[in-house]
PADREN-979716 format. One line per 8 residues: their letters; for each residue x, y, z of N, C-alpha, C, O. Coordinates in steps of 0.2 Angstrom, whole numbers, plus 5000, padded with zeros to 4 digits. Layout:
A	X,Y,Z,X,Y,Z,X,Y,Z,X,Y,Z | ...
This chain:
MPTERILI	4870,5003,5090,4872,5005,5083,4868,5003,5078,4867,4997,5078 | 4867,5007,5073,4864,5004,5067,4868,5000,5062,4874,5001,5062 | 4866,4995,5059,4869,4990,5055,4869,4993,5048,4863,4995,5045 | 4875,4994,5044,4875,4997,5038,4878,4991,5033,4882,4988,5035 | 4876,4992,5027,4879,4988,5021,4883,4992,5017,4880,4997,5014 | 4889,4991,5016,4894,4996,5013,4898,4992,5007,4900,4987,5008 | 4898,4995,5001,4903,4993,4996,4909,4996,4997,4910,5002,4997 | 4914,4992,4999,4921,4995,5000,4925,4997,4994,4925,4992,4989
TVKTYPTL	4927,5003,4993,4930,5005,4987,4937,5008,4988,4941,5009,4984 | 4939,5009,4995,4945,5013,4997,4948,5009,5002,4945,5008,5007 | 4955,5008,5002,4959,5006,5007,4966,5010,5006,4969,5009,5001 | 4967,5014,5011,4974,5018,5010,4979,5014,5013,4979,5009,5016 | 4985,5016,5011,4991,5012,5013,4992,5012,5020,4992,5018,5023 | 4994,5007,5024,4994,5007,5031,5000,5012,5034,5005,5013,5030 | 4998,5015,5039,5003,5019,5043,5003,5018,5050,4998,5015,5053 | 5009,5019,5053,5009,5018,5061,5006,5025,5064,5008,5030,5061
SAKYGELV	5002,5024,5069,4999,5029,5072,5001,5029,5080,5000,5024,5083 | 5002,5035,5083,5004,5035,5090,4997,5034,5094,4997,5032,5100 | 4991,5035,5090,4985,5035,5094,4982,5028,5093,4978,5025,5097 | 4983,5025,5087,4979,5019,5085,4984,5013,5084,4981,5007,5084 | 4990,5014,5084,4995,5008,5083,4996,5008,5075,5001,5010,5072 | 4991,5005,5072,4991,5004,5065,4985,5007,5062,4979,5006,5065 | 4985,5011,5057,4980,5015,5054,4979,5014,5047,4983,5015,5043 | 4973,5011,5045,4971,5011,5038,4964,5014,5037,4959,5013,5041
CTAGLRQD	4964,5019,5033,4957,5022,5031,4954,5018,5026,4956,5017,5021 | 4948,5016,5028,4943,5012,5024,4937,5016,5022,4934,5020,5026 | 4935,5016,5016,4929,5020,5014,4925,5016,5008,4928,5012,5005 | 4919,5018,5008,4915,5015,5003,4908,5019,5002,4907,5024,5004 | 4904,5015,4998,4897,5018,4997,4892,5015,5000,4892,5008,5000 | 4887,5018,5003,4881,5016,5006,4876,5014,5000,4878,5015,4994 | 4871,5011,5002,4866,5009,4997,4863,5015,4993,4862,5014,4987 | 4863,5021,4996,4860,5026,4992,4866,5030,4988,4864,5035,4985
GSWIRIYP	4872,5027,4988,4877,5030,4984,4881,5036,4988,4886,5038,4985 | 4879,5037,4994,4883,5042,4998,4889,5038,5001,4890,5032,5002 | 4895,5043,5002,4901,5040,5005,4901,5039,5012,4897,5043,5016 | 4905,5034,5015,4906,5033,5022,4913,5031,5023,4916,5027,5019 | 4916,5035,5028,4923,5033,5030,4923,5029,5036,4920,5031,5041 | 4927,5024,5036,4928,5020,5042,4935,5019,5045,4939,5017,5041 | 4936,5021,5051,4943,5020,5053,4943,5021,5061,4938,5024,5063 | 4947,5019,5065,4953,5015,5062,4951,5007,5062,4946,5005,5066
VPFRQLEA	4954,5003,5058,4953,4996,5058,4959,4993,5062,4965,4994,5060 | 4958,4990,5068,4964,4988,5072,4968,4983,5068,4965,4979,5064 | 4974,4983,5070,4979,4979,5066,4978,4971,5067,4978,4967,5063 | 4975,4970,5073,4974,4963,5075,4968,4960,5070,4968,4954,5070 | 4964,4965,5067,4959,4963,5063,4961,4963,5056,4958,4960,5051 | 4967,4965,5054,4969,4966,5048,4970,4960,5043,4968,4960,5037 | 4972,4955,5046,4973,4949,5042,4966,4946,5039,4966,4945,5033 | 4961,4946,5043,4954,4945,5041,4952,4950,5036,4948,4949,5031
YQRFPKYS	4953,4956,5038,4951,4962,5034,4953,4962,5027,4950,4963,5022 | 4960,4960,5026,4963,4960,5020,4960,4954,5015,4961,4954,5009 | 4956,4949,5018,4954,4944,5014,4948,4946,5010,4946,4942,5005 | 4945,4951,5012,4940,4954,5007,4942,4959,5003,4945,4964,5006 | 4942,4959,4996,4945,4964,4992,4940,4970,4991,4935,4970,4994 | 4943,4975,4988,4939,4981,4986,4933,4979,4982,4934,4974,4978 | 4928,4983,4982,4922,4981,4978,4918,4975,4980,4915,4971,4976 | 4919,4974,4987,4915,4968,4990,4911,4972,4995,4913,4978,4997
FIEAEIVR	4906,4968,4998,4902,4971,5003,4903,4969,5010,4905,4963,5011 | 4903,4973,5015,4903,4972,5022,4896,4974,5025,4893,4978,5023 | 4895,4971,5031,4889,4973,5035,4892,4974,5042,4896,4969,5044 | 4891,4979,5045,4893,4980,5052,4889,4986,5056,4886,4990,5052 | 4890,4986,5062,4887,4991,5066,4891,4997,5065,4897,4997,5067 | 4889,5003,5063,4892,5009,5062,4889,5015,5066,4883,5015,5067 | 4894,5019,5069,4892,5025,5072,4896,5031,5070,4902,5030,5069 | 4893,5037,5070,4896,5043,5068,4902,5044,5073,4901,5043,5079
NHKDARPE	4908,5046,5070,4914,5048,5074,4914,5055,5076,4916,5059,5071 | 4911,5057,5081,4910,5064,5083,4917,5068,5085,4917,5074,5086 | 4922,5064,5085,4929,5067,5086,4932,5069,5080,4937,5072,5079 | 4928,5068,5074,4931,5070,5067,4925,5074,5064,4920,5071,5063 | 4927,5080,5062,4922,5085,5059,4920,5083,5052,4915,5085,5050 | 4924,5078,5049,4922,5077,5042,4916,5073,5042,4915,5068,5046 | 4911,5075,5038,4904,5072,5039,4903,5064,5037,4899,5061,5040 | 4908,5062,5033,4908,5054,5032,4911,5050,5037,4910,5044,5036
SHKVNTDT	4914,5053,5042,4918,5048,5046,4914,5045,5051,4910,5048,5055 | 4915,5038,5052,4912,5034,5056,4917,5029,5060,4922,5028,5057 | 4914,5026,5065,4918,5021,5068,4914,5014,5068,4908,5014,5067 | 4918,5009,5067,4914,5002,5066,4915,4998,5072,4921,4998,5075 | 4910,4994,5074,4911,4989,5079,4913,4983,5076,4910,4979,5073 | 4920,4981,5077,4923,4976,5073,4920,4969,5075,4921,4964,5071 | 4917,4969,5081,4914,4962,5083,4908,4961,5079,4906,4955,5078 | 4905,4966,5076,4899,4964,5071,4901,4964,5064,4896,4963,5060
LNLTGEEL	4907,4965,5062,4909,4965,5055,4908,4958,5052,4910,4953,5054 | 4904,4959,5047,4902,4953,5043,4904,4953,5036,4902,4958,5032 | 4908,4949,5033,4911,4949,5026,4905,4945,5022,4905,4939,5023 | 4901,4948,5018,4896,4945,5015,4897,4940,5010,4893,4936,5008 | 4903,4941,5007,4905,4937,5001,4903,4939,4994,4905,4936,4989 | 4899,4945,4994,4897,4948,4988,4902,4952,4985,4906,4956,4989 | 4903,4952,4979,4909,4956,4976,4906,4958,4969,4903,4954,4965 | 4908,4965,4967,4906,4967,4960,4911,4965,4956,4917,4966,4957
STGDHWRE	4909,4962,4950,4914,4960,4945,4916,4965,4940,4913,4970,4940 | 4921,4963,4936,4923,4968,4931,4920,4965,4924,4922,4968,4919 | 4915,4961,4924,4912,4958,4918,4908,4963,4915,4906,4968,4918 | 4906,4962,4908,4902,4967,4904,4905,4974,4905,4901,4979,4906 | 4912,4975,4903,4915,4981,4903,4914,4985,4910,4913,4991,4911 | 4915,4981,4916,4914,4983,4922,4907,4986,4924,4906,4991,4928 | 4902,4983,4921,4895,4986,4921,4893,4987,4929,4891,4992,4930 | 4894,4982,4933,4892,4982,4940,4895,4988,4944,4892,4992,4947
RRQWILKR	4902,4988,4943,4905,4994,4946,4904,5000,4943,4903,5005,4947 | 4903,5001,4937,4901,5007,4934,4894,5010,4937,4893,5016,4938 | 4889,5005,4937,4883,5007,4940,4883,5010,4947,4880,5015,4949 | 4887,5007,4951,4888,5009,4958,4892,5016,4958,4889,5020,4962 | 4897,5016,4955,4902,5022,4956,4900,5028,4952,4900,5033,4954 | 4898,5027,4946,4896,5032,4941,4889,5034,4941,4887,5040,4939 | 4884,5029,4942,4877,5031,4942,4874,5032,4949,4870,5036,4950 | 4875,5027,4953,4872,5027,4960,4876,5033,4964,4873,5037,4967
GTVHTNLT	4883,5033,4963,4887,5039,4966,4887,5045,4962,4884,5045,4957 | 4890,5050,4964,4891,5057,4961,4898,5057,4959,4903,5056,4962 | 4899,5060,4952,4905,5061,4949,4906,5069,4949,4902,5072,4946 | 4912,5071,4951,4913,5078,4951,4919,5079,4946,4923,5075,4945 | 4919,5085,4943,4924,5087,4938,4928,5093,4939,4932,5095,4936 | 4926,5097,4944,4928,5104,4945,4931,5104,4952,4928,5103,4957 | 4938,5105,4953,4941,5105,4959,4939,5111,4964,4939,5110,4970 | 4938,5117,4960,4937,5123,4964,4930,5122,4968,4929,5124,4974
ELIEANKQ	4925,5119,4965,4919,5117,4968,4919,5112,4973,4916,5113,4978 | 4924,5107,4972,4925,5102,4977,4928,5105,4984,4926,5104,4989 | 4933,5109,4983,4937,5112,4988,4932,5117,4992,4932,5117,4998 | 4928,5121,4989,4923,5125,4992,4918,5121,4996,4916,5123,5001 | 4915,5115,4993,4911,5111,4997,4914,5108,5003,4911,5108,5008 | 4920,5107,5003,4924,5105,5009,4924,5110,5014,4923,5109,5020 | 4926,5116,5012,4926,5122,5016,4920,5123,5020,4920,5125,5026 | 4914,5122,5016,4908,5122,5019,4905,5117,5024,4900,5117,5026
GVLSIATF	4910,5111,5024,4908,5106,5028,4903,5101,5025,4900,5097,5028 | 4902,5101,5018,4897,5097,5015,4900,5090,5013,4897,5085,5014 | 4907,5090,5011,4909,5083,5010,4917,5083,5011,4920,5088,5011 | 4920,5077,5012,4927,5076,5012,4929,5071,5008,4935,5069,5009 | 4925,5067,5005,4927,5062,5000,4923,5063,4994,4917,5065,4994 | 4926,5061,4988,4922,5062,4982,4925,5058,4976,4931,5056,4977 | 4921,5056,4971,4924,5053,4965,4925,5059,4960,4920,5063,4959 | 4931,5059,4958,4933,5065,4953,4935,5062,4947,4939,5058,4946
KPAKIIDF	4933,5066,4941,4935,5064,4934,4940,5069,4932,4938,5075,4930 | 4947,5068,4932,4951,5073,4929,4950,5074,4922,4949,5069,4918 | 4951,5080,4920,4951,5082,4912,4957,5079,4909,4957,5077,4903 | 4963,5080,4913,4969,5078,4910,4974,5076,4915,4974,5079,4920 | 4978,5071,4914,4983,5069,4919,4990,5072,4916,4991,5070,4910 | 4993,5076,4919,4999,5080,4916,5005,5076,4918,5009,5075,4913 | 5006,5073,4924,5012,5070,4926,5011,5065,4932,5006,5066,4935 | 5016,5060,4932,5016,5056,4938,5023,5057,4941,5028,5056,4938
KAEADKAD	5023,5058,4948,5029,5060,4951,5031,5055,4957,5026,5052,4960 | 5037,5053,4958,5039,5049,4963,5045,5053,4967,5050,5054,4964 | 5044,5054,4973,5049,5058,4977,5051,5053,4983,5047,5050,4987 | 5058,5052,4984,5061,5048,4989,5059,5050,4996,5058,5056,4997 | 5057,5046,5000,5055,5047,5007,5059,5043,5012,5063,5038,5009 | 5058,5044,5018,5062,5040,5023,5060,5032,5022,5054,5031,5021 | 5065,5028,5023,5064,5021,5022,5062,5017,5028,5060,5011,5028 | 5061,5021,5034,5059,5018,5040,5054,5022,5044,5054,5028,5042
WGDEKLAA	5051,5020,5049,5046,5024,5053,5049,5029,5057,5046,5034,5059 | 5055,5028,5060,5058,5032,5064,5057,5030,5072,5052,5027,5073 | 5062,5032,5076,5062,5030,5083,5057,5033,5087,5053,5030,5091 | 5055,5039,5085,5050,5043,5089,5043,5039,5088,5039,5039,5092 | 5041,5037,5081,5035,5034,5080,5035,5027,5083,5029,5025,5086 | 5040,5024,5083,5040,5017,5086,5039,5018,5094,5036,5013,5097 | 5042,5023,5097,5042,5024,5104,5035,5025,5106,5032,5023,5111 | 5031,5029,5102,5024,5031,5103,5020,5025,5103,5015,5024,5107
VDALASQG	5021,5020,5098,5017,5014,5098,5019,5010,5104,5014,5007,5106 | 5025,5010,5106,5027,5006,5112,5023,5008,5118,5020,5005,5122 | 5022,5015,5119,5019,5018,5124,5011,5016,5124,5008,5015,5129 | 5008,5016,5118,5001,5014,5117,5001,5007,5119,4996,5005,5123 | 5005,5002,5117,5005,4995,5119,5005,4994,5127,5002,4990,5129 | 5009,4998,5130,5010,4998,5137,5004,5000,5141,5003,4998,5147 | 4999,5003,5138,4993,5005,5141,4988,5000,5141,4982,5001,5145 | 4989,4994,5138,4985,4989,5138,4978,4990,5134,4973,4987,5135
DLFSGWKG	4979,4994,5129,4973,4996,5124,4972,4990,5119,4975,4984,5121 | 4969,4991,5114,4967,4986,5109,4973,4983,5106,4973,4977,5104 | 4979,4987,5106,4985,4984,5103,4990,4982,5108,4996,4981,5107 | 4988,4980,5114,4992,4977,5119,4996,4971,5116,4993,4967,5113 | 5003,4972,5117,5007,4966,5115,5010,4968,5108,5015,4965,5106 | 5007,4973,5104,5010,4974,5098,5015,4980,5099,5013,4986,5099 | 5021,4979,5100,5026,4984,5101,5028,4987,5094,5026,4985,5089 | 5031,4993,5094,5032,4997,5088,5036,4993,5083,5035,4993,5077
ADLAALIR	5041,4989,5086,5045,4985,5081,5041,4979,5078,5043,4978,5072 | 5037,4977,5082,5032,4971,5079,5028,4974,5073,5028,4971,5068 | 5025,4980,5074,5021,4983,5069,5025,4985,5063,5024,4984,5057 | 5031,4988,5064,5036,4990,5059,5038,4984,5054,5039,4985,5048 | 5039,4978,5058,5041,4972,5054,5035,4970,5049,5037,4967,5044 | 5029,4971,5051,5024,4969,5047,5021,4974,5042,5018,4972,5037 | 5022,4981,5044,5020,4986,5040,5026,4989,5037,5029,4993,5040 | 5027,4988,5030,5033,4991,5027,5032,4998,5026,5027,5000,5023
KLPWKFSY	5037,5002,5028,5037,5009,5026,5038,5010,5019,5043,5008,5016 | 5034,5013,5016,5035,5015,5008,5040,5020,5008,5039,5026,5010 | 5045,5019,5004,5051,5024,5004,5050,5029,4998,5055,5032,4996 | 5044,5030,4996,5042,5035,4991,5036,5038,4992,5031,5035,4995 | 5035,5044,4990,5029,5048,4990,5027,5049,4982,5031,5052,4978 | 5021,5046,4981,5019,5046,4974,5013,5051,4973,5010,5053,4978 | 5013,5055,4967,5008,5060,4966,5006,5060,4959,5010,5059,4954 | 5000,5063,4957,4998,5065,4951,4998,5073,4950,4996,5076,4955
TLEDDAGK	5000,5075,4945,4999,5082,4943,4993,5082,4937,4994,5078,4932 | 4988,5085,4938,4982,5085,4934,4978,5091,4933,4980,5096,4936 | 4974,5091,4928,4969,5097,4927,4962,5095,4928,4960,5089,4926 | 4958,5100,4930,4951,5098,4930,4947,5101,4924,4951,5103,4919 | 4941,5101,4924,4937,5103,4918,4938,5111,4917,4936,5113,4911 | 4940,5115,4921,4941,5122,4920,4949,5124,4919,4950,5130,4919 | 4953,5119,4919,4960,5120,4917,4964,5121,4924,4970,5123,4923 | 4961,5120,4930,4964,5121,4936,4969,5116,4937,4967,5110,4936
RSTMMIED	4975,5117,4938,4981,5112,4939,4982,5111,4946,4982,5116,4950 | 4983,5105,4948,4985,5103,4955,4989,5097,4955,4988,5092,4951 | 4993,5096,4960,4997,5090,4962,4995,5087,4968,4994,5091,4973 | 4993,5081,4968,4990,5078,4974,4993,5071,4975,4995,5067,4971 | 4995,5070,4982,4998,5064,4984,4993,5058,4982,4987,5058,4983 | 4996,5052,4981,4992,5046,4980,4994,5041,4986,4999,5039,4987 | 4989,5040,4990,4989,5036,4996,4986,5029,4996,4984,5027,5001 | 4984,5027,4990,4980,5021,4989,4984,5015,4991,4991,5015,4990
WEIGELYW	4981,5010,4994,4985,5004,4996,4988,5000,4990,4993,4998,4990 | 4984,5001,4984,4986,4997,4978,4993,5000,4976,4997,4996,4973 | 4994,5006,4976,5001,5009,4973,5007,5007,4978,5012,5005,4975 | 5005,5006,4984,5011,5003,4988,5012,4996,4987,5018,4994,4986 | 5007,4992,4986,5008,4985,4985,5011,4984,4978,5015,4980,4977 | 5009,4988,4973,5012,4988,4966,5019,4989,4967,5023,4986,4963 | 5022,4994,4970,5029,4996,4971,5033,4990,4974,5038,4988,4971 | 5030,4987,4979,5034,4981,4982,5034,4975,4977,5039,4971,4977
NCLKTSKS	5028,4974,4974,5028,4968,4969,5033,4970,4963,5037,4965,4961 | 5033,4976,4961,5038,4978,4955,5045,4977,4958,5050,4975,4954 | 5046,4979,4964,5053,4978,4967,5056,4971,4966,5062,4970,4966 | 5051,4966,4967,5054,4959,4967,5057,4957,4960,5061,4953,4960 | 5054,4960,4955,5057,4959,4948,5061,4964,4945,5062,4964,4939 | 5064,4969,4949,5068,4974,4947,5075,4974,4949,5076,4971,4954 | 5079,4977,4946,5086,4977,4948,5088,4982,4953,5093,4982,4956 | 5083,4987,4953,5084,4993,4958,5078,4996,4960,5073,4995,4956
PAEAVEKV	5077,5000,4966,5071,5003,4967,5069,5008,4962,5063,5009,4960 | 5074,5011,4958,5073,5016,4953,5069,5012,4947,5064,5015,4944 | 5071,5006,4946,5068,5002,4940,5060,5001,4943,5056,5001,4938 | 5060,4999,4949,5053,4998,4952,5048,5004,4951,5043,5003,4949 | 5051,5009,4953,5047,5016,4952,5045,5017,4945,5040,5019,4944 | 5050,5016,4940,5048,5017,4933,5042,5012,4931,5038,5014,4927 | 5042,5006,4934,5037,5002,4932,5030,5004,4935,5025,5004,4932 | 5030,5007,4941,5024,5010,4944,5022,5016,4940,5016,5017,4938
RQKYLTEF	5027,5020,4938,5025,5026,4933,5022,5024,4927,5017,5027,4924 | 5025,5018,4924,5022,5016,4917,5014,5014,4918,5010,5015,4914 | 5013,5011,4924,5006,5009,4925,5001,5015,4926,4996,5015,4923 | 5004,5019,4930,4999,5025,4932,4999,5031,4927,4994,5034,4926 | 5004,5031,4923,5004,5036,4918,5003,5034,4911,4999,5037,4907 | 5006,5028,4909,5005,5026,4902,4999,5021,4902,4994,5022,4897 | 4998,5016,4906,4993,5011,4905,4986,5014,4907,4981,5013,4903 | 4986,5018,4912,4980,5021,4914,4977,5027,4909,4972,5029,4909
ATKDLYLY	4982,5029,4905,4980,5034,4900,4975,5030,4894,4972,5034,4891 | 4975,5024,4894,4971,5020,4890,4965,5018,4893,4961,5014,4890 | 4964,5020,4899,4958,5018,4903,4953,5025,4904,4955,5030,4903 | 4947,5023,4906,4942,5029,4908,4944,5030,4916,4940,5027,4920 | 4948,5034,4917,4951,5035,4924,4947,5040,4928,4945,5046,4926 | 4946,5038,4934,4943,5042,4939,4947,5041,4946,4950,5036,4947 | 4947,5046,4950,4950,5046,4956,4946,5047,4962,4941,5051,4962 | 4947,5043,4967,4944,5044,4974,4948,5049,4978,4954,5048,4979
LGTTKKYD	4945,5055,4979,4948,5060,4983,4946,5060,4990,4940,5059,4992 | 4950,5061,4995,4948,5062,5002,4953,5067,5006,4958,5068,5004 | 4950,5070,5011,4954,5075,5014,4957,5071,5020,4954,5067,5023 | 4963,5074,5023,4966,5072,5029,4963,5076,5034,4961,5081,5033 | 4962,5073,5040,4959,5076,5046,4963,5083,5048,4960,5088,5050 | 4969,5083,5047,4973,5088,5048,4972,5094,5044,4972,5100,5046 | 4971,5093,5038,4970,5099,5033,4963,5100,5031,4962,5105,5027 | 4958,5096,5033,4951,5097,5031,4949,5104,5033,4949,5107,5038
RWANNPFV	4945,5107,5028,4942,5113,5028,4946,5119,5028,4943,5125,5028 | 4952,5119,5028,4956,5125,5028,4962,5126,5023,4964,5131,5021 | 4965,5120,5021,4970,5120,5016,4968,5123,5009,4962,5122,5008 | 4973,5125,5005,4971,5128,4999,4968,5122,4994,4963,5123,4991 | 4971,5116,4995,4968,5110,4992,4969,5104,4998,4975,5102,4998 | 4964,5103,5001,4965,5098,5007,4964,5090,5004,4965,5086,5009 | 4963,5089,4998,4962,5083,4996,4969,5079,4994,4973,5082,4991 | 4969,5072,4995,4974,5068,4992,4970,5062,4989,4964,5062,4989
IIGVFYPP	4973,5059,4985,4970,5053,4981,4971,5047,4985,4976,5044,4986 | 4965,5044,4986,4964,5038,4991,4962,5032,4987,4962,5027,4990 | 4962,5033,4980,4960,5027,4976,4959,5029,4969,4958,5035,4967 | 4960,5024,4965,4959,5025,4957,4954,5020,4955,4953,5014,4957 | 4950,5022,4950,4945,5018,4947,4946,5019,4940,4945,5024,4937 | 4947,5013,4936,4950,5013,4929,4946,5008,4925,4950,5004,4922 | 4940,5009,4924,4937,5004,4919,4939,5005,4912,4942,5011,4911 | 4938,5001,4907,4940,5002,4900,4936,5007,4897,4930,5009,4899
IQQQAELD	4939,5011,4893,4936,5016,4889,4930,5013,4884,4932,5008,4881 | 4924,5016,4884,4919,5013,4880,4917,5018,4875,4917,5024,4877 | 4915,5016,4870,4911,5020,4865,4904,5021,4867,4901,5017,4871 | 4901,5026,4864,4894,5028,4866,4889,5022,4865,4885,5021,4869 | 4890,5018,4859,4886,5013,4858,4886,5007,4864,4881,5004,4866 | 4893,5006,4866,4894,5002,4872,4890,5004,4878,4887,5000,4882 | 4891,5011,4879,4888,5014,4885,4880,5013,4885,4877,5011,4890 | 4877,5014,4879,4870,5013,4878,4868,5005,4879,4863,5004,4882
LFG	4872,5001,4877,4871,4994,4878,4872,4991,4885,4867,4988,4887 | 4877,4993,4888,4879,4990,4895,4876,4994,4900,4876,4992,4906 | 4875,5001,4899,4873,5005,4905,4878,5007,4910,4877,5011,4914
C-alpha cells in the first residue's frame, strides 16, 4: 500500500454499524488539494484517533476501497497510522487553513453543478460556499440505537472480527445516540434552495456540551441553533459536503453536510495582506 500524508478536515458523528461495529467517516485533503475519504476507523482505535484534532496531519498506508464506487473512498491500514503532530493553526486570520482549504483545494458555489458531477461519478466530497443560510432546523430523533442494531453488532462480535468482545451494549454505552437531526436550509449562487442534514462530529459534541449547562434538551438545542445560525452568520462560512454510499449518484440531492469551515470574515485589504 502507498503511504499518504493527509490533512484531516472531517470527522462525522459516530454511528453503530452492523458491518463495522462503530463507524466514523474521516476525510481530508491530500498534498495536491484533492479529497480522500477514509473509513471505517475501528472503535478500538478511536481513543488514540481522537487525540489528533481536525486540521492536523496523519500519515498511513492507504488503498482504494473498490467496494465503494465513490472515487474518494479508501481504506487505511491502521497499523501504519502515524500521528505526525503537525497542525494548522488559526493564527493570522486562519491563514494556514485558508491556504489549504480555499487555495490548494477547490471551492464550489453551485449545487446543480455539484449534483451533476456526482451523477457522472466525478466527485462525492466537496467544499461548498453557500450564498445564503436560510434556516437551521432541529428534528427530534430516537434517543437510543434500538434492539435490532444492537443485535447486529452482537452478531458481528461473535464472529471474532476486529470488534471481538465489543458487544452492542458496550458500544452503545460509549457512543451516545444523538436524539436530534440537525439541518441547514440554504441557497446556492443561482438561488437554488436545499435542506441538508448536518452530520459533523462537532455538532453532536456541541449539543452534549450545551446539555450540561442547560435546564432542558430544548434549551440545549437553542444554544446549538444560536451558534450555527447566529454566530456563524458573522463568519466566512463554508460547508464540507459528502454523499452517503446509499444515495450516491442517484438521489435528487445526495449530499449531506459533513463539516463546517468558518474563518473570520476578512476585508479585501486583509485578504491581500495575509493571502
